[in-house]
C-alpha positions in Angstrom: -103.3 -20.4 55.0 -100.6 -17.8 55.3 -100.5 -14.3 56.9 -98.6 -11.1 56.8 -98.8 -8.9 59.9 -97.9 -5.2 59.1 -97.2 -4.1 62.6 -96.3 -0.5 61.9 -96.0 2.1 59.1 -93.2 3.9 61.1 -89.8 3.5 59.5 -86.3 4.9 60.0 -85.5 4.4 56.3 -86.4 6.8 53.5 -86.6 4.4 50.6 -86.6 5.7 47.0 -89.2 3.1 45.9 -91.4 3.5 49.0 -93.0 6.5 50.7 -94.4 4.7 53.7 -92.0 6.6 55.9 -93.8 9.9 54.8 -97.1 8.5 56.1 -96.2 6.8 59.4 -98.8 5.3 61.8 -98.8 6.5 65.4 -98.2 4.3 68.4 -101.7 5.0 69.8 -103.4 3.9 66.6 -101.4 0.7 66.0 -103.1 -2.5 67.1 -102.3 -3.8 70.6 -100.2 -7.0 70.7 -103.1 -8.9 72.2 -105.0 -8.5 69.0 -102.8 -11.2 67.4 -104.6 -13.7 69.6 -107.6 -13.2 67.3 -105.9 -14.4 64.1 -106.5 -18.1 63.3 -104.3 -20.9 64.6 -102.8 -23.5 62.3 -101.2 -21.1 59.8 -98.4 -22.4 57.7 -96.5 -19.1 57.6 -96.5 -15.7 59.2 -94.4 -12.8 57.9 -94.0 -9.8 60.3 -93.2 -6.6 58.5 -93.7 -2.8 58.5 -92.5 -0.1 58.1 -89.7 -1.2 60.3 -91.1 -3.7 62.8 -88.3 -3.2 65.3 -89.6 0.3 66.0 -92.4 -1.4 67.9 -91.6 -1.6 71.6 -93.9 -4.6 72.0 -92.6 -6.6 69.1 -91.5 -9.3 71.5 -95.0 -9.8 72.7 -96.4 -9.9 69.1 -93.9 -12.6 68.2 -94.6 -14.6 71.3 -98.3 -14.7 70.4 -97.8 -15.2 66.7 -95.5 -18.2 67.2 -98.4 -20.1 68.7 -100.4 -19.5 65.5 -98.0 -20.8 62.8 -95.5 -23.4 61.7 -93.0 -20.8 60.6 -92.5 -17.1 61.3 -90.1 -14.7 59.5 -89.5 -11.0 60.4 -88.7 -8.6 57.5 -86.5 -5.7 58.6 -83.9 -3.3 57.3 -81.4 -4.7 59.8 -80.4 -1.3 61.3 -81.3 -2.0 64.9 -78.8 -4.8 65.4 -78.9 -5.0 69.2 -82.8 -5.3 69.2 -82.7 -8.0 66.5 -79.9 -10.0 68.3 -81.8 -9.7 71.6 -84.9 -11.3 70.1 -82.8 -13.9 68.3 -81.2 -14.9 71.6 -84.7 -15.3 73.1 -86.4 -17.2 70.3 -83.5 -18.9 68.5 -84.5 -20.9 65.5 -88.1 -20.5 66.2 -88.0 -17.3 64.1 -86.4 -16.3 60.8 -85.0 -12.9 59.8 -84.9 -11.3 56.3 -82.9 -8.1 56.0 -83.6 -5.8 53.1 -80.4 -4.9 51.3 -80.9 -3.0 48.1 -77.5 -3.6 46.5 -73.9 -3.1 47.2 -73.0 -0.4 49.8 -73.4 2.7 47.6 -76.7 1.6 45.9 -78.2 0.3 49.2 -77.5 3.5 51.2 -78.7 5.7 48.3 -81.9 3.7 47.7 -82.7 3.2 51.4 -81.7 6.6 52.6 -79.9 5.3 55.6 -76.3 6.3 56.2 -74.2 3.1 56.6 -77.3 1.0 56.2 -75.4 -1.7 54.3 -72.9 -2.0 57.1 -75.6 -2.3 59.8 -77.5 -4.9 57.7 -74.5 -7.0 57.0 -73.3 -6.8 60.6 -76.7 -8.0 61.8 -76.6 -10.9 59.3 -73.1 -12.0 60.2 -73.9 -11.9 64.0 -77.1 -14.0 63.4 -75.1 -16.4 61.3 -72.5 -16.8 64.0 -75.3 -17.4 66.6 -76.5 -20.4 64.5 -79.8 -18.9 63.4 -80.7 -20.9 60.3 -83.6 -19.0 58.7 -81.8 -15.8 57.7 -81.0 -14.0 54.5 -81.1 -10.9 52.3 -84.1 -9.5 50.5 -83.8 -7.1 47.6 -86.3 -5.0 45.7 -85.0 -4.6 42.2 -85.0 -1.5 40.1 -82.8 -0.2 37.3 -80.5 1.3 39.9 -79.6 -1.9 41.6 -80.4 -4.7 39.2 -76.7 -5.2 38.3 -75.9 -5.7 42.0 -78.3 -8.6 42.3 -76.0 -11.3 41.1 -73.2 -10.3 43.5 -75.6 -10.1 46.4 -76.9 -13.6 45.5 -73.4 -15.0 45.4 -72.5 -13.3 48.7 -75.6 -14.9 50.3 -74.8 -18.2 48.8 -71.2 -18.1 50.0 -72.5 -17.4 53.6 -75.2 -20.0 53.4 -78.0 -17.5 53.6 -81.4 -17.3 51.9 -81.8 -14.8 49.1 -85.2 -13.2 48.4 -86.1 -11.0 45.4 -88.9 -8.6 44.4 -89.3 -5.9 41.9 -90.4 -2.3 42.4 -94.1 -1.7 42.0 -96.9 0.7 43.0 -99.6 0.4 45.6 -101.4 2.3 48.3 -99.1 0.5 50.8 -96.0 2.2 49.3 -97.8 5.5 48.7 -96.3 5.3 45.2 -97.7 5.4 41.7 -94.5 6.5 39.8 -92.2 3.5 40.2 -91.2 2.6 36.7 -88.4 0.6 35.1 -86.5 2.6 32.5 -84.9 -0.6 31.1 -87.2 -3.6 31.8 -85.4 -5.9 29.5 -82.1 -5.4 31.3 -83.9 -6.0 34.7 -85.6 -9.1 33.3 -82.2 -10.4 32.1 -80.8 -10.0 35.6 -83.7 -12.0 37.1 -83.0 -14.7 34.5 -79.3 -14.8 35.5 -80.3 -15.4 39.1 -82.8 -18.1 38.0 -80.0 -19.8 36.0 -77.7 -19.9 38.9 -80.4 -21.1 41.3 -81.4 -23.9 38.9 -77.7 -25.1 38.7 -77.6 -25.8 42.5 -78.4 -29.2 44.0 -81.1 -27.7 46.3 -84.7 -28.4 45.2 -85.8 -25.3 47.1 -83.6 -23.2 44.8 -85.1 -24.7 41.7 -88.5 -23.4 42.7 -86.9 -20.0 43.5 -85.6 -20.1 39.9 -89.2 -20.5 38.7 -90.2 -17.5 41.0 -87.5 -15.3 39.5 -88.5 -16.2 36.0 -91.9 -15.0 37.1 -90.3 -11.7 38.1 -88.7 -11.5 34.7 -92.1 -12.1 33.1 -93.6 -9.4 35.4 -91.2 -6.7 34.5 -91.7 -7.4 30.8 -95.4 -6.8 31.3 -96.6 -10.4 31.1 -99.5 -12.0 33.0 -98.8 -13.8 36.2 -98.2 -17.5 35.5 -100.4 -18.7 38.3 -103.8 -17.4 39.6 -103.8 -14.9 42.4 -105.8 -16.1 45.4 -105.0 -13.6 48.1 -107.9 -13.3 50.4 -108.4 -17.0 50.1 -105.0 -18.6 50.8 -103.4 -15.6 52.5 -104.4 -12.5 54.4 -102.8 -9.2 55.6 -103.3 -7.4 58.9 -102.5 -3.7 58.8 -101.3 -1.7 61.8 -104.9 -0.5 62.5 -106.3 -4.1 62.8 -107.8 -4.1 59.3 -107.9 -7.6 57.6 -107.1 -7.4 53.8 -106.3 -9.8 51.0 -103.0 -8.1 50.2 -101.0 -4.9 50.2 -100.5 -4.6 46.4 -103.8 -2.9 45.4 -104.2 0.7 44.4 -106.6 1.2 47.3 -106.8 -0.9 50.5 -109.4 -3.6 50.2 -110.6 -3.9 53.8 -112.6 -7.0 54.7 -113.2 -6.0 58.3 -111.4 -4.9 61.5 -110.3 -7.3 64.2 -110.9 -4.7 66.8 -114.6 -4.9 66.0 -115.2 -8.5 64.9 -113.8 -12.0 65.2 -111.6 -13.3 62.4 -114.3 -15.8 61.4 -116.9 -13.1 61.2 -114.7 -11.1 58.9 -113.4 -14.0 56.8 -116.8 -15.6 56.2 -118.6 -12.3 55.8 -120.3 -10.7 52.8 -117.6 -8.0 52.5 -114.9 -10.6 52.3 -116.8 -12.4 49.5 -117.1 -9.2 47.6 -113.4 -8.5 47.9 -112.5 -12.0 46.7 -114.5 -11.3 43.6 -112.5 -8.1 43.2 -109.3 -10.1 43.5 -110.4 -12.4 40.7 -110.9 -9.5 38.3 -107.7 -7.6 39.4 -105.6 -6.5 36.5 -102.3 -5.7 38.4 -100.6 -9.0 37.6 -98.6 -8.8 40.9 -95.9 -11.4 41.3 -94.7 -11.1 44.9 -93.6 -13.9 47.2 -96.6 -13.3 49.5 -99.1 -14.3 46.8 -96.8 -16.4 44.5 -95.6 -18.8 47.1 -99.0 -20.1 48.2 -100.0 -20.4 44.5 -96.9 -22.4 43.7 -97.5 -24.7 46.6 -101.1 -25.2 45.6 -100.3 -25.9 42.0 -96.9 -27.5 42.5 -97.1 -29.5 39.3 -96.8 -26.4 37.1 -93.4 -25.1 38.6 -92.3 -28.7 38.9 -92.8 -29.3 35.2 -90.9 -26.1 34.4 -88.0 -27.2 36.7 -87.9 -30.7 35.1 -87.8 -29.3 31.5 -85.1 -26.8 32.3 -82.9 -29.1 34.4 -82.9 -31.5 31.4 -81.9 -28.6 29.2 -78.9 -27.9 31.4 -77.9 -31.5 31.6 -78.1 -31.8 27.8 -75.9 -28.7 27.5 -73.4 -30.1 30.0 -73.7 -27.2 32.4 -73.2 -24.5 29.8 -75.4 -21.5 29.9 -78.8 -22.2 28.5 -81.8 -20.0 27.6 -84.4 -20.9 30.2 -88.0 -21.4 29.2 -90.1 -18.3 30.2 -93.1 -18.5 32.5 -96.4 -16.7 31.9 -96.9 -14.8 28.7 
């Protein structure tokens, strides 16, 4: 099982595609770091996110407890608070990973994130982490019409620096306090995801081949297709919000709260009647989300499906002697 800990809704950014910053949580309402002791042990992966997680003064304590619960931990941040990030990286080294949200080249990033010199701060943080020898670091981009054309350059920059490159597409949910995110030119955006997929598939890294499949899933998503693999959030993954609520995901129109860790144990929540009702809601959900938090567990669980896609398209590339090929779509 995997988990996402949303440690705060406070944020120093004013993102165009997200209004969380207009609806911040308050310090006194956010869960205490000790609450993380109540999440289950033996998790495969924990993502710590926000808001901006580095606005929490006790983030160090949260990480220290969370590391005892998981095989791998990654913090998602806008990278602005370089000194705080570097301080934690010095303490925990390669026990943690860092993903910095960079929404394009400098002009697009600073416009979309609403932070002056945000690109400079993010890149400086990444370069410093890289020089420190931190392995699990990289960019993350949420793609819209405004920045889709920047995606290939950011991928190539990440690749040249030996960094990870994560992708997502704009969408609406209660979490973002948004219902008006739309793509004006979904075919153009889908084409850019396909370009990324093609470059990933040409590398000699198997991990990148599965990322190619994920990006083809994003191309399918923006074209309005159904997700290629079942969504089993609330079964294979859970989210913890800043108030201690356990939920299956953060992509729904309204929060689907299974229970609150301040009031119950995790097992009481996870095995309770309310959780079962919400799992039934997940099965009938029509949103067709394709985000890494739900897609990654599904790909691991049904690895034969993306593996078959990778095999077929690698053969296509070999038969075309490395020339550009039209990759087989995923989903419908």
